[in-house]
LUMKOL-42452 format. One record per residue (C-alpha): residue number from 1; x, y, z. Coordinates in nm, 4 decimals, decimal comma, padded with zeros to 6 digits. Example, Ala and Ser with C-alpha at 12.3 -4.5 7.8 and 13.67 -1.06 7.14 Angstrom:
# LUMKOL-42452
seq_east_north_up
1_01,2300_-00,4500_00,7800
2_01,3670_-00,1060_00,7140
//
This chain:
# LUMKOL-42452
seq_east_north_up
1_04,2840_07,0240_08,5200
2_04,5535_07,2817_08,4465
3_04,7038_07,2955_08,0988
4_05,0342_07,4076_08,2457
5_05,2633_07,1121_08,1926
6_05,6054_07,0924_08,3514
7_05,7742_07,1613_08,0195
8_05,5538_07,4626_07,9459
9_05,6082_07,6116_08,2926
10_05,9863_07,5739_08,2674
11_05,9914_07,7403_07,9248
12_05,7787_08,0260_08,0552
13_06,0083_08,0863_08,3515
14_06,3185_08,0923_08,1320
15_06,1529_08,3417_07,8947
16_06,0711_08,5661_08,1894
17_06,4231_08,5441_08,3312
18_06,5871_08,5977_07,9915
19_06,3660_08,9014_07,9211
20_06,4794_09,0621_08,2459
21_06,8461_09,0067_08,1617
22_06,8007_09,1315_07,8044
23_06,6485_09,4601_07,9293
24_06,9696_09,5320_08,1198
25_07,2059_09,4865_07,8255
26_07,4238_09,7983_07,7824
27_07,4074_09,7659_07,4034
28_07,0335_09,8376_07,4316
29_07,0250_10,1066_07,6968
30_07,3508_10,3031_07,7209
31_07,3529_10,5380_07,4206
32_07,0521_10,7577_07,5192
33_07,2223_10,8436_07,8496
34_07,5475_10,9780_07,7079
35_07,6349_11,3414_07,7891
36_07,7257_11,6210_07,5514
37_08,0480_11,5444_07,3695
38_08,3525_11,7131_07,5244
39_08,5651_11,9954_07,3885
40_08,8773_11,8266_07,5219
41_08,9759_11,4667_07,5804
42_08,7356_11,1864_07,6698
43_08,8822_10,9356_07,9132
44_08,6909_10,6211_08,0069
45_08,7321_10,4284_08,3320
46_08,5120_10,1735_08,5008
47_08,4684_09,8521_08,6936
48_08,2071_09,5814_08,7223
49_08,0565_09,2785_08,5581
50_07,8850_09,4973_08,2972
51_08,1786_09,7332_08,2395
52_08,3185_09,5651_07,9257
53_07,9758_09,5576_07,7607
54_07,9230_09,9206_07,8625
55_08,2591_10,0137_07,7105
56_08,1719_09,8366_07,3866
57_07,8402_10,0228_07,3688
58_08,0115_10,3568_07,4324
59_08,2782_10,2907_07,1688
60_08,0066_10,2077_06,9134
61_07,7927_10,5115_07,0041
62_08,0742_10,7686_06,9742
63_08,2816_10,6778_06,6658
64_08,3629_11,0467_06,6095
65_08,5007_11,1129_06,9591
66_08,8633_11,0397_07,0478
67_08,8194_10,7895_07,3297
68_09,0837_10,6303_07,5472
69_09,0893_10,4567_07,8818
70_09,0300_10,1243_08,0466
71_08,7766_09,9268_08,2463
72_08,8070_09,6104_08,4542
73_08,5625_09,3222_08,4571
74_08,5415_08,9708_08,5930
75_08,7443_08,6892_08,4382
76_08,5462_08,5560_08,1422
77_08,3411_08,8759_08,1037
78_08,5775_09,0620_07,8703
79_08,4637_09,1519_07,5229
80_08,6159_09,3759_07,2529
81_08,5528_09,7454_07,3180
82_08,7391_09,9121_07,0341
83_08,9531_10,1965_07,1668
84_08,8897_10,1170_07,5336
85_09,1198_09,8638_07,6978
86_08,9598_09,5772_07,8910
87_09,1267_09,4287_08,1976
88_09,0113_09,1212_08,3875
89_09,0386_09,0466_08,7585
90_08,8925_08,8214_09,0255
91_08,5451_08,8347_09,1796
92_08,4135_08,8126_09,4517
93_08,7573_08,8022_09,6188
94_09,0139_09,0414_09,4643
95_09,3517_08,9386_09,3285
96_09,6720_09,1127_09,2161
97_09,5074_09,2171_08,8904
98_09,2378_09,3977_09,0892
99_09,5116_09,6074_09,2476
100_09,6803_09,6646_08,9108
101_09,3486_09,7837_08,7649
102_09,2979_10,0347_09,0465
103_09,6466_10,1801_09,0059
104_09,6015_10,1987_08,6268
105_09,2700_10,3825_08,6617
106_09,4119_10,6427_08,8971
107_09,7010_10,7006_08,6545
108_09,4558_10,7312_08,3638
109_09,2654_11,0223_08,5213
110_09,5616_11,2206_08,6518
111_09,6641_11,5467_08,4815
112_09,3300_11,6168_08,3120
113_09,1883_11,9659_08,2447
114_08,8519_12,1364_08,2897
115_08,7581_12,0809_07,9225
116_08,8205_11,7073_07,9534
117_08,5479_11,4519_08,0217
118_08,5762_11,1359_08,2285
119_08,3041_10,8771_08,1702
120_08,2912_10,6208_08,4496
121_08,1204_10,2927_08,3588
122_08,0238_10,1340_08,6888
123_07,8268_09,8217_08,7756
124_07,7994_09,5571_09,0428
125_08,1142_09,3603_09,1166
126_08,3355_09,6656_09,0868
127_08,4273_09,6609_09,4561
128_08,6362_09,3446_09,4218
129_08,7553_09,4115_09,0676
130_08,9087_09,7514_09,1517
131_09,0996_09,7175_09,4793
132_09,3505_09,9516_09,6394
133_09,4148_09,8743_10,0074
134_09,4162_10,1701_10,2472
135_09,6824_10,2368_10,5071
136_09,9271_09,9543_10,5678
137_09,6877_09,6862_10,4437
138_09,8080_09,4264_10,1949
139_09,6192_09,2446_09,9218
140_09,6009_08,9433_10,1526
141_09,4316_09,1635_10,4130
142_09,1765_09,2850_10,1572
143_09,1085_08,9275_10,0501
144_09,0455_08,8293_10,4121
145_08,8145_09,1295_10,4544
146_08,6119_09,0315_10,1474
147_08,5736_08,6747_10,2683
148_08,4596_08,7985_10,6093
149_08,2087_09,0341_10,4482
150_08,0664_08,7660_10,2185
151_08,0157_08,5216_10,5062
152_07,8789_08,7765_10,7539
153_07,5174_08,8086_10,6414
154_07,5577_09,1865_10,6015
155_07,3600_09,3574_10,3261
156_07,5408_09,4683_10,0114
157_07,5053_09,8328_10,1197
158_07,6623_09,7550_10,4566
159_07,9441_09,5589_10,2961
160_08,0227_09,8455_10,0619
161_08,0259_10,0974_10,3470
162_08,3069_09,8955_10,5044
163_08,4890_09,8551_10,1730
164_08,4876_10,2304_10,1067
165_08,6689_10,3025_10,4305
166_08,9351_10,0398_10,3633
167_09,0086_10,1636_10,0113
168_09,2231_10,4328_09,8503
169_09,0050_10,4513_09,5363
170_08,6430_10,3890_09,6384
171_08,3978_10,6260_09,8052
172_08,4600_10,9118_09,5606
173_08,8392_10,9011_09,5615
174_08,8651_10,8150_09,1906
175_08,6591_11,1243_09,1017
176_08,8780_11,3369_09,3296
177_09,1849_11,2213_09,1382
178_09,0236_11,3265_08,8076
179_08,9624_11,6896_08,9065
180_08,9227_11,9422_08,7453
181_08,7843_11,7273_08,4605
182_08,4096_11,6742_08,4464
183_08,3056_11,3248_08,5580
184_07,9882_11,1580_08,4306
185_07,9005_10,8233_08,5892
186_07,6856_10,5719_08,3995
187_07,5482_10,3033_08,6299
188_07,4000_09,9576_08,6015
189_07,2448_09,9082_08,9454
190_07,2708_09,5885_09,1470
191_07,1853_09,7592_09,4771
192_06,8441_09,7340_09,6463
193_06,7088_10,0872_09,6334
194_06,9511_10,1896_09,3535
195_07,1690_10,4059_09,5790
196_07,4317_10,5237_09,3278
197_07,6941_10,5802_09,5976
198_07,6714_10,2139_09,7006
199_07,7106_10,0558_09,3559
200_08,0641_09,9123_09,3332
201_08,1353_10,1172_09,6473
202_08,0902_10,4454_09,4598
203_08,4405_10,5221_09,3236
204_08,3231_10,8441_09,1560
205_08,0536_10,9576_09,3995
206_08,0627_11,1344_09,7365
207_08,0106_10,8963_10,0263
208_07,7394_10,9612_10,2879
209_07,8665_10,6829_10,5170
210_08,1287_10,7417_10,7860
211_08,4218_10,5624_10,9466
212_08,2138_10,5268_11,2632
213_07,9330_10,3562_11,0678
214_08,1804_10,1181_10,9037
215_08,3212_10,0217_11,2449
216_07,9675_09,9674_11,3780
217_07,8854_09,7320_11,0886
218_08,1955_09,5248_11,1600
219_08,0971_09,5021_11,5257
220_07,7307_09,4269_11,4520
221_07,8163_09,1187_11,2467
222_08,1155_09,0177_11,4619
223_08,3400_09,0151_11,1546
224_08,6821_08,8606_11,2031
225_08,9038_09,1135_11,0244
226_09,2840_09,0907_11,0035
227_09,4766_09,3215_11,2422
228_09,5896_09,5684_10,9730
229_09,2300_09,6063_10,8514
230_09,1068_09,6747_11,2042
231_09,3841_09,9307_11,2498
232_09,2972_10,0954_10,9172
233_08,9342_10,1294_11,0287
234_09,0377_10,2768_11,3621
235_09,2614_10,5329_11,1915
236_09,0602_10,5714_10,8702
237_09,0472_10,8995_10,6821
238_08,6956_11,0076_10,5911
239_08,5812_10,9686_10,2329
240_08,4643_11,2782_10,0385
241_08,1162_11,3702_10,1598
242_07,8150_11,4977_09,9587
243_07,8886_11,8474_09,8332
244_08,2634_11,7844_09,8074
245_08,2455_11,7920_09,4277
246_07,9867_11,8122_09,1513
247_07,8290_11,4855_09,0364
248_07,6494_11,3794_08,7197
249_07,4935_11,0349_08,7605
250_07,2897_10,8501_08,4988
251_07,1209_10,5191_08,5808
252_07,0999_10,3168_08,2592
253_06,9665_09,9863_08,3957
254_06,8049_09,8915_08,7269
255_06,6324_09,5908_08,8834
256_06,2933_09,7651_08,8448
257_06,3482_09,8088_08,4711
258_06,4458_09,4432_08,4375
259_06,1415_09,3266_08,6333
260_05,9141_09,5418_08,4156
261_06,0476_09,3546_08,1107
262_05,9907_09,0253_08,2936
263_05,6304_09,1275_08,3621
264_05,5781_09,1997_07,9907
265_05,7127_08,8539_07,9075
266_05,4718_08,7009_08,1617
267_05,1696_08,8760_08,0116
268_05,2695_08,7550_07,6655
269_05,2334_08,3994_07,7972
270_04,8950_08,4453_07,9607
271_05,0237_08,5000_08,3144
272_04,9143_08,7808_08,5462
273_05,2348_08,9299_08,6926
274_05,2367_09,0557_09,0503
275_05,5396_09,2640_09,1475
276_05,6481_09,1985_09,5051
277_05,9372_09,4445_09,5003
278_06,2741_09,5087_09,3379
279_06,4712_09,5643_09,6599
280_06,4003_09,2584_09,8761
281_06,6716_09,1719_10,1273
282_06,7061_08,9282_10,4157
283_06,8217_08,5714_10,4693
284_06,7597_08,3740_10,1499
285_06,5919_08,0829_10,3268
286_06,3613_08,3126_10,5244
287_06,2618_08,5168_10,2197
288_06,1801_08,1855_10,0494
289_05,9468_08,0849_10,3315
290_05,7570_08,4125_10,2949
291_05,7343_08,3735_09,9159
292_05,6069_08,0180_09,9552
293_05,3316_08,1461_10,1835
294_05,2206_08,3952_09,9193
295_05,2273_08,1229_09,6510
296_05,0094_07,8971_09,8653
297_04,7611_08,1821_09,9154
298_04,7375_08,2402_09,5405
299_04,6815_07,8703_09,4821
300_04,4241_07,8224_09,7586
301_04,2381_08,1554_09,7660
302_04,3305_08,3529_09,4543
303_04,4929_08,6155_09,6792
304_04,6715_08,8482_09,6285
305_04,6313_08,7420_09,2628
306_04,4298_08,4824_09,0751
307_04,6045_08,1969_08,8953
308_04,7604_08,1645_08,6479
309_04,9872_08,4195_08,8104
310_05,3552_08,5040_08,8289
311_05,5091_08,6502_09,1443
312_05,8106_08,8644_09,0544
313_06,0781_09,0006_09,2843
314_06,4329_09,1290_09,2809
315_06,6960_09,2520_09,5205
316_06,9747_09,0702_09,6975
317_06,9231_08,8204_09,9760
318_07,2040_08,7048_10,2026
319_07,3386_08,3742_10,3279
320_07,4900_08,3775_10,6764
321_07,7446_08,0999_10,6904
322_07,9114_08,1856_11,0190
323_08,2392_08,0109_11,0890
324_08,1315_07,6637_10,9900
325_08,2250_07,4903_10,6666
326_07,9772_07,5452_10,3848
327_07,9005_07,3311_10,0836
328_07,8457_07,4597_09,7314
329_07,5781_07,7122_09,6519
330_07,4713_08,0738_09,6250
331_07,1861_08,2811_09,7576
332_06,9540_08,1897_09,4677
333_06,9879_07,8128_09,4959
334_06,9618_07,8464_09,8749
335_06,6398_08,0455_09,8268
336_06,5030_07,7781_09,5926
337_06,5879_07,4823_09,8144
338_06,4180_07,6525_10,1092
339_06,1214_07,7365_09,8829
340_06,0881_07,3712_09,7767
341_06,0902_07,2598_10,1397
342_05,8229_07,5145_10,2308
343_05,5979_07,4176_09,9377
344_05,6090_07,0478_10,0370
345_05,5456_06,9266_09,6836
346_05,2355_07,1375_09,6216
347_05,1001_07,0924_09,2707
348_05,1035_07,3557_08,9970
349_05,3795_07,5755_09,1422
350_05,7167_07,6323_08,9757
351_05,9898_07,8851_09,0536
352_06,3086_08,0230_08,9073
353_06,5697_08,2343_09,0823
354_06,8972_08,3482_08,9355
355_07,1592_08,6174_08,9433
356_07,1296_08,8352_08,6343
357_07,5086_08,8276_08,5906
358_07,4996_08,4517_08,5286
359_07,6853_08,3522_08,8464
360_07,5151_08,2544_09,1715
361_07,7788_08,3122_09,4372
362_08,0920_08,1533_09,2945
363_07,9230_07,8735_09,1015
364_07,8952_07,8069_08,7284
365_07,5188_07,8611_08,7220
366_07,2943_08,1664_08,7477
367_07,0482_07,9768_08,9646
368_06,7969_07,6954_08,9237
369_06,4334_07,5937_08,8795
370_06,2000_07,4338_09,1351
371_05,9112_07,2153_09,0178
372_05,6243_07,0461_09,2047
373_05,8216_06,7199_09,2068
374_06,1546_06,8657_09,3255
375_06,1261_06,7220_09,6770
376_06,0196_06,3802_09,5503
377_06,3077_06,3673_09,3028
378_06,5586_06,4681_09,5688
379_06,4306_06,1879_09,7901
380_06,4523_05,9384_09,5059
381_06,8154_06,0457_09,4533
382_06,8892_05,9718_09,8175
383_06,9358_06,3375_09,9125
384_06,8079_06,4981_10,2329
385_06,6919_06,8485_10,1405
386_06,6962_06,9758_10,4979
387_07,0496_06,8502_10,5556
388_07,1666_07,0095_10,2319
389_07,0081_07,3402_10,3299
390_07,1656_07,3279_10,6754
391_07,5045_07,2701_10,5108
392_07,4520_07,5521_10,2567
393_07,4915_07,2886_09,9856
394_07,2017_07,3855_09,7599
395_07,4064_07,3731_09,4389
396_07,4552_06,9997_09,4933
397_07,0790_06,9480_09,5158
398_06,9938_07,1152_09,1849
399_07,3035_06,9890_09,0066
400_07,2010_06,6331_09,0946
401_06,8510_06,6941_08,9544
402_06,9805_06,8634_08,6387
403_06,7771_07,1750_08,7269
404_07,0521_07,4368_08,7341
405_07,0048_07,7398_08,5077
406_07,3260_07,8037_08,3168
407_07,3491_08,1171_08,1054
408_07,7220_08,1788_08,0924
409_07,8410_08,5402_08,1294
410_07,5520_08,7800_08,0636
411_07,7683_09,0970_08,0591
412_07,5277_09,2823_08,2877
413_07,4235_09,2817_08,6517
414_07,0922_09,4043_08,7947
415_07,0993_09,1590_09,0819
416_06,8682_08,8650_09,1427
417_06,5561_08,7850_08,9430
418_06,2957_08,5598_09,1093
419_05,9731_08,4396_08,9479
420_05,7137_08,2006_09,0937
421_05,4540_08,0577_08,8569
422_05,1250_07,9435_09,0100
423_04,9078_07,7653_08,7540
//
């Protein structure tokens, strides 16, 4: 009989998840990546869920450098950053403050000289938080575009390719505005594969994608864009391409680094970690079915690892809602509800999945935990798991059971962390 009780397994999963998030804290990882101090001014700009924490770490690391500037983060994610101003705006759909932040950042970097240094603090979420519509588009058009992107099932890299070509600040345009100052970009990656030009739609990096590719993505997913957005894509001006200007990019936190810390936490609790990948994409419910198959193999055959084992993975799955009405939930709770259905109440298997930023989709939870009795408890509560999954209402399932994982703002973002414990 296993000595892994429900309480012990839940504690172990939370320790693993929390270790991954802790490894991505800017206060721990930013300082070693700072460049040589400038001869001239040092101006700070940035956007993303980790940007305020990054700004605070930079302010603390360089007390002897005259810093100024501003960054924008999600509502509720602001924290004091000394000499660097913190703005807040809406995510995942931009608002008027997102537009204000973009204008303010462009103004901040204008008129600089070659001896000046711009440090860009960029992390996931920056695409919505720093918004400047291209062409004749309005904020309402950009909001409609973001909603269409989020519901389309497109990957984050595909979504950001479209965003770059509908923006007057993304895709390297912020760095262009800062010339001739040197620009150093510090990144917290939330992108599968850690493509720096895709993180927050690459405001300070040349863009390898093209207008034609952006139009193809819209067509591929049959996105319903407003007329002015479609016109802007048809007439779009190309973003700066690789080689257009010098780049200095420093990756300070990535999903792989976070998962390595999670693996260390697993070993400390007597679990053998097996890394399944840090860049897993695909429909959340389908990825869950695959993961459940691996968990069953571990339990039945000791393959590809012997129990007690922990299957670790990261990346960003998608949820294709289409044009129907969806319930409450995010990609992590959708993954977990599908995983519970696929496991069919198998004993000695628990799972956690959560967004490292503390918010799964638009909900007030990072994710949730699945236990061997999840399906039985849902049935006892009068809930039909399959119907909830079909309605994209996974948050309701885990909220009813009291199994949501609530961290509050984590001030970082290295995408999703998934761990499956097989005892």
